[in-house]
C-alpha positions in Angstrom: 78.2 -96.7 -1.2 78.1 -97.9 -4.8 76.3 -94.7 -6.0 78.7 -92.6 -4.2 81.7 -94.1 -5.9 79.8 -93.6 -9.1 79.2 -90.1 -8.5 82.5 -89.3 -7.6 83.8 -91.1 -10.7 81.6 -88.9 -12.7 82.9 -85.7 -11.0 86.6 -86.8 -11.7 85.9 -87.2 -15.0 84.4 -83.5 -15.3 87.7 -82.4 -13.7 86.3 -81.9 -10.2 87.1 -83.9 -7.3 85.0 -84.7 -4.4 86.9 -84.4 -1.2 86.4 -86.4 2.2 83.6 -83.8 3.4 81.5 -84.0 0.4 82.6 -80.6 -1.2 83.8 -80.1 -4.5 87.3 -78.9 -5.1 88.4 -77.3 -8.1 85.0 -76.0 -9.4 85.4 -72.5 -11.0 82.9 -70.1 -10.4 81.1 -68.9 -13.1 80.7 -65.0 -13.8 77.3 -64.1 -14.9 77.0 -62.5 -18.2 76.3 -58.7 -18.3 72.5 -57.9 -18.9 71.4 -56.6 -22.0 68.7 -53.9 -22.1 65.8 -55.5 -23.7 63.0 -53.1 -24.9 59.7 -53.6 -22.6 56.3 -52.8 -23.2 53.2 -52.8 -21.0 50.6 -55.5 -21.6 47.1 -55.3 -20.1 45.7 -58.7 -19.5 42.0 -58.8 -19.4 40.8 -62.3 -18.1 37.8 -63.7 -20.1 36.0 -66.4 -18.1 32.6 -67.5 -19.9 32.5 -70.5 -17.3 31.8 -72.6 -20.2 29.3 -70.7 -22.1 29.6 -70.2 -25.8 29.9 -66.4 -27.3 26.0 -66.4 -27.8 25.2 -67.9 -24.7 27.4 -65.2 -22.9 25.8 -62.6 -24.6 22.5 -63.6 -23.3 23.6 -63.4 -19.8 25.4 -60.1 -20.5 21.9 -58.9 -21.8 20.1 -60.1 -18.6 22.2 -58.4 -16.3 22.2 -55.3 -18.4 18.4 -55.5 -18.6 18.4 -55.8 -14.7 20.0 -52.5 -14.5 23.8 -53.5 -14.3 26.3 -52.2 -17.1 28.2 -55.2 -18.2 29.9 -53.0 -21.0 29.9 -54.2 -24.6 27.6 -57.2 -25.4 30.2 -58.9 -27.1 29.9 -62.5 -25.7 33.1 -62.0 -23.6 32.6 -62.5 -19.8 35.4 -60.3 -18.9 35.8 -58.0 -15.6 33.1 -55.5 -16.7 30.6 -58.1 -17.2 31.5 -59.8 -14.1 31.5 -56.5 -12.0 28.0 -56.2 -13.3 27.2 -59.7 -12.2 28.8 -59.2 -8.9 26.6 -56.1 -8.2 23.5 -57.6 -9.6 24.2 -60.7 -7.2 25.0 -58.5 -4.2 22.0 -56.2 -4.9 19.7 -59.3 -4.8 21.2 -60.8 -1.5 23.3 -63.6 -3.1 26.4 -62.2 -1.6 29.2 -62.3 -4.7 31.6 -60.6 -2.3 33.8 -57.8 -3.4 33.0 -56.2 -6.8 36.3 -56.5 -8.4 35.5 -58.4 -11.8 37.2 -61.5 -10.8 35.5 -64.8 -10.9 36.8 -66.2 -7.4 34.8 -68.3 -5.0 32.5 -65.7 -3.5 31.6 -64.8 -7.1 31.0 -68.4 -7.9 29.1 -68.9 -4.5 26.8 -65.9 -5.3 26.2 -67.3 -8.7 25.3 -70.6 -7.3 23.1 -69.1 -4.8 21.2 -67.2 -7.5 20.7 -70.4 -9.7 19.8 -72.7 -7.1 17.0 -69.9 -6.1 15.7 -70.5 -9.7 15.6 -74.3 -9.2 18.9 -75.2 -11.1 21.3 -77.9 -9.7 24.7 -76.4 -9.1 25.8 -79.5 -7.2 25.9 -77.2 -3.8 27.3 -74.0 -2.9 31.0 -74.6 -2.6 32.5 -71.7 -4.9 33.8 -74.0 -7.4 32.7 -74.0 -10.7 32.4 -77.2 -11.3 30.4 -79.3 -14.1 27.0 -78.9 -12.5 27.4 -75.3 -11.7 28.7 -74.7 -15.5 25.7 -76.8 -16.7 23.2 -74.6 -14.7 24.8 -71.4 -16.1 24.5 -72.7 -19.5 20.9 -73.5 -19.1 20.2 -70.3 -17.5 21.5 -68.7 -20.6 18.9 -70.2 -22.7 15.9 -69.7 -20.3 13.1 -67.9 -22.1 15.1 -68.2 -25.2 18.0 -66.2 -24.1 17.9 -62.5 -23.3 19.2 -60.5 -26.1 
């Protein structure tokens, strides 16, 4: 009850009255300001997800997938959608089931990558579709296998 009295006092000070039904009386309706035209531009965002790899490590895995016959685009150390599409194609081609080739690093892509890394003997912490610390460490170790791929 004390809380309601304090709330009512605050509303009264603001020039509003709280009626018995709990509705406000005396509140004015604010009119929206007219919308102004703002110039717009289309921006394409290309997500880069290196899963913890440095630029040189990412270049290594780009070279690996390229040398396996899948085009990752520029070997620039940025694992963007073209690199991930190449990895998804590679993983699907090898039977690791990365799902849809869309360039997005979702749970299916991560599971496919985990299957691949596990088959090579790396500990990914399980095939769970989550790029946790063990999956990231396995991916990093793979990028250094044989001194790198570039």
